[in-house]
C-alpha positions in Angstrom: -3.7 6.0 18.5 -5.6 2.8 17.1 -4.1 -0.5 18.1 -3.4 -1.6 14.5 -1.7 1.7 13.8 0.4 1.5 17.1 1.3 -2.0 16.0 2.3 -0.9 12.6 4.6 1.9 14.2 6.2 -0.9 16.5 6.9 -3.1 13.5 8.4 0.0 11.6 10.8 0.5 14.4 11.7 -3.1 14.5 12.2 -3.2 10.7 14.4 0.0 10.9 16.4 -1.6 13.8 17.0 -4.7 11.6 17.8 -2.7 8.6 20.3 -0.6 10.6 21.8 -3.7 12.2 22.4 -5.2 8.8 24.0 -2.1 7.5 26.5 -1.6 10.5 28.9 -4.0 8.9 29.5 -1.8 6.1 29.2 1.6 7.7 32.3 3.5 8.2 33.3 7.1 8.0 35.0 6.3 4.6 32.1 4.4 3.2 29.5 7.0 4.4 31.0 9.6 2.2 30.3 7.7 -0.9 27.1 8.8 -2.7 26.9 5.2 -4.0 26.3 3.9 -0.5 23.5 6.3 0.2 21.9 5.1 -3.0 22.1 1.5 -1.8 20.7 2.4 1.6 17.8 4.3 -0.1 17.1 1.5 -2.6 17.0 -1.2 0.4 14.6 0.9 2.2 12.4 1.6 -0.7 12.6 -2.2 -1.7 11.5 -3.2 1.9 8.8 -0.5 1.8 7.4 -1.7 -1.5 7.4 -5.5 -0.4 6.4 -5.3 3.2 4.2 -2.2 3.9 0.8 -4.1 3.6 2.0 -7.4 5.3 3.6 -5.4 8.3 1.0 -2.5 8.1 3.3 0.5 8.2 3.1 3.6 6.1 6.8 4.7 6.2 10.3 4.1 7.0 12.7 6.8 8.4 16.3 5.6 9.2 19.1 8.0 10.4 22.7 6.9 10.6 25.5 8.7 12.5 29.2 8.0 12.1 31.8 10.1 14.1 32.8 13.2 12.5 30.0 12.9 9.9 26.8 14.6 9.7 23.5 12.7 10.5 22.2 11.3 7.3 18.5 10.5 7.1 16.7 8.4 4.6 12.9 8.2 4.2 10.3 6.6 2.2 6.4 6.4 2.4 3.7 8.6 3.8 2.6 10.1 7.2 -0.3 7.8 7.4 -2.4 5.2 5.6 -5.0 7.7 4.5 -5.3 8.5 0.7 -3.5 11.7 -0.1 -1.4 11.6 3.0 1.8 13.7 2.6 5.2 11.9 2.0 7.4 11.9 5.2 10.5 14.1 5.4 13.6 13.7 7.5 12.1 16.1 10.0 8.8 14.0 10.5 8.3 12.7 14.0 6.4 9.5 14.9 4.6 8.2 17.8 6.5 5.0 18.7 5.0 4.2 21.9 6.9 2.4 24.6 9.5 0.9 22.2 11.9 3.5 23.5 12.3 1.6 26.7 13.8 -1.4 24.9 16.3 0.9 23.2 17.2 2.7 26.4 17.7 -0.6 28.2 19.9 -2.0 25.5 22.1 1.4 25.5 22.3 1.2 29.3 23.5 -2.4 29.1 26.1 -1.6 26.5 27.3 1.3 28.6 27.5 -1.0 31.6 29.5 -3.5 29.4 32.0 -0.7 28.5 32.5 0.1 32.2 31.0 3.5 31.9 28.0 3.0 34.2 26.8 0.6 36.9 23.3 -0.3 37.0 23.2 -0.4 40.7 24.5 3.3 40.9 22.0 6.0 42.1 20.2 7.6 39.4 21.3 11.1 40.7 25.0 10.2 40.1 24.3 10.6 36.6 21.6 13.3 36.7 22.3 15.4 39.9 19.7 17.8 39.1 17.1 15.2 40.4 18.2 15.1 44.0 14.8 13.7 45.3 15.6 10.6 43.0 19.0 9.9 44.7 17.7 6.7 46.3 16.8 5.1 43.1 19.0 2.9 41.0 19.1 2.5 37.3 18.2 -0.9 37.6 14.9 0.1 39.4 14.4 2.5 36.6 14.7 -0.2 34.0 12.7 -2.6 35.9 10.0 0.1 36.5 10.1 -0.6 40.0 11.3 2.8 41.3 7.9 4.0 42.6 8.1 7.1 40.6 4.6 8.3 39.4 3.6 8.1 35.8 2.1 11.4 34.7 -0.5 9.4 32.6 -2.0 8.1 35.9 -3.0 11.7 36.7 -6.8 12.4 36.3 -5.7 16.1 35.6 -3.6 15.2 32.7 -6.0 12.6 31.4 -8.7 15.2 31.4 -6.5 17.6 29.6 -5.3 15.1 27.1 -9.2 14.5 26.2 -10.1 18.1 26.0 -7.0 19.4 24.1 -5.3 16.4 22.6 -3.0 18.6 20.4 -1.7 20.5 23.5 2.1 20.5 23.9 3.2 19.9 27.5 6.4 21.4 28.7 8.6 19.3 31.0 7.8 21.6 34.0 4.2 21.0 33.5 4.3 17.2 33.2 6.5 17.1 36.4 4.2 19.3 38.3 1.1 16.8 37.8 3.0 13.8 39.3 
């Protein structure tokens, strides 16, 4: 993915997070049941898209909300890419978001620690026992990227395969096998 496009995706994720954060104060199971709120959320996304898509270089916004005992609600605006004739996104559209998931994962783990549900110094395998070879690793090491676990993108085999067949879908087993 080109640097400017990746930068655009990163900004889009940040925008969605900011919009979601601003909406959290008004979201409740009762309020999400109201069609009027859905229209307000969609209108806010469309307004931000219209006013900021060029400045922030993104082609679309997708926002999903979930409240206990309610179905996930997804709002979308924009197109799959900046290319003319690019199709509109749908709630099922997937995006390449790069490394931004690390930040979200870290934030969620810190919240879980604050709630007393995990301890960052606990062994990784305490929570995922199906990985006994990684039992000596702590969550902190994983968050700091100091665990010593190999990265599949460091593999010459994987890089060659990515270059030869960029559309290939890798299974979890295939990726684990190359590290």
